[in-house]
N, C-alpha and C positions, 0 to 999 in steps of 0.2 A: 149883225150890227158891228160897226167898226169900233176898235178900241179907242179911236179918236173921240167918238161921241161919249163913250163911257168915261174917258178921262176928264170930261167936262163936269162930271158929277162930283159933288163934295163927298167926303167920307160918310156923312149921315144920309145923303141922298143915295149913295151906293148901297148902304145897309138896307134902306127901304126898297130899293130896286131889287136887290137879291131876295128879300122876303116876298115881294110880289111875284117873282119868278117861281118861287116855291109854292105859290098858291095861297099865301096868307091874305086874309081880308084886312080891310082898313082897321077894323077894331083889333084884330090880332096884332097887327104891326104896332098900333098905339099902345096896347097893353105890354107888349114885349119890350118896347123902348121907353116906357114911361112918358108917353106923349098923349096929348089930347087927340081925339079923332079929327077935329078940324085942322089941327097942325099937320097931321099925316096927310089929309086931303090937300093941304097947301103944298106940301113937299111933292106929292104925286103930280100936281099940276106943273110944278117947276121941272120935274123929271121929264114929263111928257114934252114940255117946250124945248128942253135941252136936247132931247133925242129926236125931235121932229115927228112926234106921233100924237094921236088924238085920244087913244083909249087903251084899256088894259089888254084887249085882244091883240092889238098891234104890238104891245110890249111883249106879250108871250110869243108872238110870231117871230120877233127879233132875237129871241133867246137862242144861243148856240145849242145844237143837239147834245143830248147827254153823252158824256165821254164813254167810249167803248173800252174794252179791256176786261170784260167780265169772263172772257174765254168762251163766250157763247157764239155759235155759228148762226148764220142767217136763218137756219131752220129751228133755232131755239134750243139746240142740244150742245152741250159742251164738247169742244173738239178733243180728239184723242191724240 
């Protein structure tokens, strides 16, 4: 996903987007941010519209890959 699309999100939308990327449920997002579940659902709808996607699966597919730098090689062993 381009940064341009992410820049369209408000700070609150960005918080919710980040929580969704981490696998949080709507209820978990609501509880963590002191919001009602319907409010979170409304935010999610707006986030999807701004990013041009239709569902959470598409959102997860748009996420950048995890940052490397763990020192692990492709084989799963730490390099020497």
